[in-house]
C-alpha positions in Angstrom: 0.0 0.0 0.0 2.9 2.3 0.6 3.7 2.0 -3.1 0.1 2.8 -4.0 0.1 5.9 -1.8 3.3 7.1 -3.5 1.4 7.0 -6.8 -1.3 9.4 -5.7 0.4 12.1 -3.7 1.1 15.0 -6.0 4.5 16.7 -5.8 3.6 20.3 -6.6 5.9 21.8 -9.2 7.3 18.6 -10.7 7.5 18.4 -14.5 5.0 16.4 -16.5 5.9 12.9 -17.6 6.4 13.8 -21.3 9.8 15.1 -22.3 8.7 17.2 -25.3 6.7 20.3 -24.5 5.8 23.6 -26.2 7.2 26.6 -24.4 4.8 29.6 -24.0 7.6 31.9 -25.3 7.7 30.2 -28.7 4.0 30.5 -29.1 4.1 34.2 -28.2 6.8 34.8 -30.9 4.7 32.9 -33.4 1.6 35.0 -32.6 3.6 38.2 -33.1 4.5 37.0 -36.5 1.3 35.4 -37.7 -1.7 36.5 -35.8 -4.2 38.2 -38.2 -5.4 40.8 -35.7 -1.9 42.0 -34.9 -1.0 42.1 -38.6 -4.1 44.0 -39.5 -3.6 46.6 -36.7 0.0 47.0 -37.8 -1.0 47.5 -41.4 -3.7 50.1 -40.4 -1.1 52.0 -38.3 1.4 52.0 -41.2 -1.4 53.3 -43.5 -2.2 56.0 -41.0 1.4 57.2 -41.1 1.0 58.1 -44.7 -1.8 60.5 -44.2 -0.2 63.5 -42.5 1.9 64.4 -45.6 -1.2 64.1 -47.8 -3.3 66.3 -45.5 -0.7 69.0 -45.2 -0.2 69.3 -49.0 -1.7 72.0 -51.2 -4.6 71.0 -53.4 -3.5 69.9 -56.9 -3.2 72.7 -59.4 -5.5 73.0 -62.4 -4.0 73.3 -65.8 -6.3 74.3 -68.7 -6.3 75.3 -72.3 -9.0 77.3 -74.1 -9.9 78.4 -77.7 -11.9 81.4 -78.7 -13.1 81.6 -82.3 -15.5 84.3 -83.6 -17.0 82.4 -86.6 -18.4 79.0 -87.3 -17.3 78.7 -90.9 -13.5 79.1 -90.5 -10.7 79.5 -88.1 -10.2 83.2 -87.2 -7.1 83.0 -85.0 -5.0 84.9 -87.4 -7.8 87.3 -88.6 -9.6 88.7 -85.6 -8.1 90.1 -82.3 -11.1 88.6 -80.4 -9.8 85.1 -81.4 -7.3 83.6 -79.1 -5.8 80.4 -77.6 -5.3 80.5 -73.8 -3.3 78.4 -71.5 -4.1 78.6 -67.8 -2.6 77.4 -64.5 -4.5 78.0 -61.2 -3.6 77.0 -57.7 -5.8 77.1 -54.6 -4.1 78.3 -51.3 -6.0 77.5 -48.1 -6.0 80.3 -45.5 -2.7 80.3 -43.6 -2.7 77.7 -40.8 -5.3 75.4 -42.3 -2.9 73.0 -43.9 -0.7 72.7 -40.8 -3.8 72.0 -38.7 -5.0 69.3 -41.1 -1.6 67.7 -40.9 -1.6 67.8 -37.1 -5.1 66.1 -37.1 -3.7 63.3 -39.3 -0.6 63.0 -37.1 -2.7 62.5 -34.0 -4.8 59.9 -35.8 -1.6 58.1 -36.8 -0.3 58.2 -33.2 -3.7 56.9 -32.0 -3.5 54.1 -34.5 0.0 53.2 -33.3 -1.2 52.9 -29.7 -4.2 50.9 -30.9 -1.8 48.5 -32.6 0.1 48.1 -29.3 -3.2 47.6 -27.4 -4.2 44.9 -29.9 -0.9 43.2 -29.6 -1.1 43.2 -25.8 -4.7 41.8 -25.9 -3.9 39.0 -28.3 -0.8 38.0 -26.3 -3.0 38.0 -23.1 -5.6 35.9 -24.9 -2.8 33.4 -25.9 -1.4 33.2 -22.4 -4.9 32.6 -21.0 -5.5 29.8 -23.5 -2.1 28.4 -22.8 -2.7 28.2 -19.0 -6.1 26.6 -19.6 -4.4 24.1 -21.9 -1.9 23.3 -19.1 -4.8 23.0 -16.6 -6.6 20.5 -18.9 -3.5 18.6 -19.5 -2.6 18.4 -15.8 -6.2 17.4 -15.0 -6.1 14.5 -17.4 -2.8 13.4 -15.9 -4.2 13.5 -12.4 -7.4 11.9 -13.4 -5.6 9.0 -15.2 -3.4 8.5 -12.2 -6.4 8.3 -9.7 -8.4 6.2 -12.1 -5.5 3.6 -12.2 -5.3 3.7 -8.4 -9.0 3.3 -8.0 -9.0 0.3 -10.3 -6.4 -1.3 -8.0 -8.7 -0.6 -5.1 -11.6 -2.1 -7.0 -9.6 -5.3 -7.5 -8.9 -5.4 -3.8 -12.6 -4.9 -3.0 -13.5 -7.7 -5.5 -11.0 -10.0 -3.9 -12.3 -9.4 -0.4 -15.9 -9.9 -1.6 -14.9 -13.1 -3.3 -13.6 -14.6 -0.1 -16.4 -13.3 2.1 -14.4 -10.5 3.8 -16.1 -7.6 1.9 -19.5 -6.5 0.7 -20.9 -6.1 -2.7 -21.7 -2.4 -2.1 -18.0 -1.7 -1.9 -17.5 -3.2 -5.3 -20.4 -1.4 -6.8 -19.3 1.9 -5.3 -15.8 1.5 -6.7 -17.2 0.7 -10.2 -19.3 3.8 -10.1 -16.3 6.0 -9.2 -14.2 4.4 -12.0 -17.0 5.2 -14.4 -17.1 8.8 -13.1 -13.4 9.1 -13.8 -13.9 7.8 -17.3 -16.7 10.4 -17.8 -14.4 13.1 -16.5 -11.6 12.1 -18.9 -14.0 12.4 -21.9 -15.1 15.8 -20.8 -11.4 16.9 -20.3 -10.5 15.6 -23.8 -13.4 17.7 -25.2 -12.1 20.8 -23.3 -8.5 20.1 -24.5 -9.8 20.1 -28.1 -11.5 23.4 -27.6 -8.5 25.0 -26.0 -6.1 23.7 -28.6 -8.5 25.0 -31.3 -8.4 28.4 -29.7 -4.6 28.4 -29.6 -4.4 27.4 -33.3 -6.8 30.2 -34.1 -4.6 32.8 -32.4 -1.5 31.4 -34.1 -3.3 31.3 -37.5 -2.5 27.6 -37.9 -4.5 25.1 -39.8 -7.4 23.5 -37.8 -5.8 20.1 -37.6 -2.2 21.1 -37.2 -0.4 19.2 -34.3 0.3 20.7 -30.9 2.8 19.3 -28.5 1.6 19.4 -24.8 2.4 22.6 -22.8 5.4 22.9 -20.5 4.9 22.9 -16.7 3.6 26.3 -15.5 5.3 27.7 -12.5 4.0 30.5 -10.3 5.4 33.9 -11.2 6.3 36.3 -8.4 4.0 39.3 -8.0 4.9 42.1 -5.6 3.1 45.1 -7.0 0.4 46.8 -5.0 -3.0 48.0 -6.2 -1.8 51.6 -6.0 1.3 50.9 -8.1 -0.9 49.2 -10.7 -3.2 52.3 -10.8 -0.2 54.5 -11.4 1.2 52.2 -14.1 -2.3 52.1 -15.8 -2.5 55.9 -15.9 1.0 56.2 -17.3 1.4 53.3 -19.7 -1.9 51.7 -20.7 -2.0 51.6 -24.5 -5.8 52.1 -24.6 -5.5 55.2 -22.5 -2.8 56.5 -24.8 -5.2 55.9 -27.7 -7.9 58.0 -26.0 -5.3 60.8 -25.2 -4.3 61.0 -28.9 -8.0 61.1 -29.9 -8.5 64.0 -27.5 -5.5 65.8 -29.0 -6.9 65.1 -32.5 -10.3 66.6 -31.6 -8.6 69.7 -30.2 -6.8 70.3 -33.4 -10.0 69.5 -35.4 -11.8 72.2 -33.4 -9.1 74.7 -34.2 -9.4 73.7 -37.9 -13.2 74.1 -37.8 -12.8 77.6 -36.4 -10.3 78.4 -39.1 -12.8 77.4 -41.8 -14.5 80.8 -41.2 -11.5 82.4 -43.1 -11.5 82.4 -46.9 -9.2 80.4 -49.1 -7.5 81.9 -52.2 -7.0 80.8 -55.8 -4.2 82.3 -57.9 -4.3 81.9 -61.7 -1.9 82.6 -64.6 -3.2 82.5 -68.2 -0.9 83.3 -71.2 -2.8 83.7 -74.5 -2.2 83.9 -78.3 -4.5 86.5 -80.0 -5.3 87.0 -83.6 -4.5 90.2 -85.5 -6.5 91.9 -88.3 -3.3 92.0 -90.3 -3.2 88.2 -90.3 -0.6 87.7 -87.6 -0.8 86.7 -83.9 0.2 88.5 -80.8 0.8 87.3 -77.2 -1.1 88.4 -74.1 -1.4 87.2 -70.5 -3.4 87.7 -67.4 -3.2 87.0 -63.7 -6.3 86.3 -61.6 -6.8 86.1 -57.8 -9.9 84.5 -56.5 -11.3 84.4 -53.0 -13.5 81.5 -51.7 -15.9 83.4 -49.5 -17.6 81.4 -46.6 -20.9 83.0 -47.5 -23.0 80.2 -46.0 -21.1 80.1 -42.7 -24.4 80.2 -40.8 -25.4 76.9 -42.2 -22.0 75.3 -42.8 -19.0 76.5 -40.8 -21.1 77.4 -37.7 -22.3 73.8 -37.4 -18.9 72.5 -38.2 -17.6 74.2 -35.1 -20.4 72.9 -33.0 -19.8 69.4 -34.3 -16.1 69.7 -33.4 -17.0 70.9 -29.9 -19.3 67.9 -29.3 -16.7 65.5 -30.7 -14.1 66.9 -28.3 -16.5 66.5 -25.4 -17.2 62.9 -26.5 -13.5 62.1 -26.7 -12.9 63.4 -23.2 -15.8 61.4 -21.8 -14.6 58.3 -23.7 -11.2 58.8 -22.0 -12.8 59.0 -18.6 -14.9 55.9 -19.2 -11.9 53.9 -20.5 -9.9 55.0 -17.5 -12.5 53.8 -15.0 -13.0 50.6 -16.9 -9.2 49.9 -16.9 -9.0 50.7 -13.2 -11.8 48.3 -12.5 -10.2 45.5 -14.6 -6.8 46.0 -12.9 -8.4 45.9 -9.4 -10.5 42.8 -10.4 -7.5 40.9 -11.7 -5.3 42.1 -8.7 -7.9 40.6 -6.3 -8.0 37.4 -8.3 -4.2 37.1 -8.3 -3.9 37.8 -4.6 -6.7 35.5 -3.6 -5.4 32.7 -5.8 -1.9 33.3 -4.4 -3.1 32.9 -0.8 -5.1 29.8 -1.7 -2.2 28.2 -3.5 -0.1 28.6 -0.4 -2.9 27.1 1.7 -3.3 24.1 -0.6 0.4 23.5 -1.0 1.4 23.8 2.7 -1.8 22.6 4.4 -4.8 21.1 2.6 -3.0 18.8 0.2 -0.5 17.4 2.7 -3.3 16.9 5.2 -5.5 15.2 2.6 -2.6 13.0 1.6 -2.0 12.0 5.3 -5.7 11.3 5.7 -5.7 9.0 2.7 -2.6 7.3 4.0 -4.3 6.8 7.3 -7.4 5.5 5.6 -5.4 3.0 3.6 -3.8 1.7 6.8 -7.1 1.6 8.6 -8.7 -0.3 5.7 -5.9 -2.9 5.7 -6.5 -3.7 9.4 -10.3 -3.4 9.1 -10.8 -0.3 11.2 -12.5 1.7 8.4 -14.8 0.7 5.6 -14.2 0.9 1.9 -16.5 3.9 1.3 -14.4 6.0 3.7 -11.3 5.0 1.8 -12.9 6.1 -1.5 -14.0 9.4 -0.1 -10.5 10.2 1.0 -9.2 9.3 -2.5 -11.8 11.5 -4.2 -11.2 14.3 -1.8 -7.5 14.4 -2.5 -8.2 14.2 -6.2 -10.5 17.2 -6.1 -7.9 19.2 -4.0 -5.2 18.4 -6.6 -7.4 19.7 -9.4 -8.4 22.7 -7.4 -4.7 23.6 -6.8 -3.9 23.7 -10.5 -7.1 25.7 -11.1 -6.0 28.4 -8.7 -2.5 28.4 -10.3 -4.2 28.9 -13.7 -6.4 31.7 -12.3 -3.3 33.4 -10.8 -1.2 33.2 -14.0 -4.2 34.4 -16.1 -4.8 37.3 -13.8 -1.1 38.4 -14.3 -1.5 38.1 -18.0 -4.5 40.4 -18.0 -2.7 42.9 -15.8 0.2 42.8 -18.2 -2.2 43.7 -21.0 -3.3 46.8 -19.2 -0.1 48.2 -17.6 2.1 47.2 -20.6 4.9 45.7 -18.6 6.1 42.1 -18.2 4.9 40.3 -15.0 5.3 36.7 -16.1 8.8 35.2 -16.3 
């Protein structure tokens, strides 16, 4: 029985039985290279960097050519001074300051897109880490369930042997058979969960649906010493989503300045050289310069509402920043509490509950050997230790996942 007991007591932190594993770091590197969301966000950011130059450039000039003829029956260019060929070049010049403001608006949009790319990257990596930890939990649960199922089957043989010689009861045999069936059911459900988690990982990595995945490496508890106040400060200073909202506020401030500048007129400068006909049969050159002003005549229906729209959009951007700030603070505090609670429970299970349950099972095995306790008590002790082992790794998964989600917000590494 001592050998049997050694098979069921979990040594917390030991590596899994398989030699080949998939490190989390390698999957993170693969996601950075292949994840479609990350690649899309990067492409959108790169596209946004090309807009400021366009927004700050002058409108394209207009080149034209014209012909004036005073008769329908023949060409009169060399006969009549009212006949001419004209060539024109005109260029629109926005009121001073408009182009620079448009460029600043586009620059703020590009910076916001860059921070959005960083936020997307952090979110995808956090999703991958969460899936990886769940993958580890399922894999470890299957390992523990198989181990306990094998041990329970040994107990079943012992119960059957005792019943065969009249030293046991049929109820012990039936109860053991039921528990073995429950372990088989649990294994099937765990296999289903493993398939779902692995499909999620393949999706994040942009792999084919049936591509192979080697089991995860052993997850060890990462240290975590930051306080809630320190996390709030880091969130305020570094959260990519908050940086996005800050850039959008700056963008709307520049857009409001631009909207007010739209009250001022734009200008158009034109140059038109011409060739004119002469009564003597020759031609003569002429030219003209024009200056046009685009008058904001309908400002009461156009520019006025443009300013009001910009004011409202700026207010909306500020409120969006406040809302995002509060949401991130809540998320950080929520994950902080999950991490701290899980950390305390991990210590309790590792130092108290699991060793005590293991000792209780050892005592139950000894008592069953000498006939001091019944078989049902022995089974209950085995199932209790099994549940505690699964619970330990569940808390470890919750702890590591909480750190991954905090990493996503504060934009700094917490998991070694």
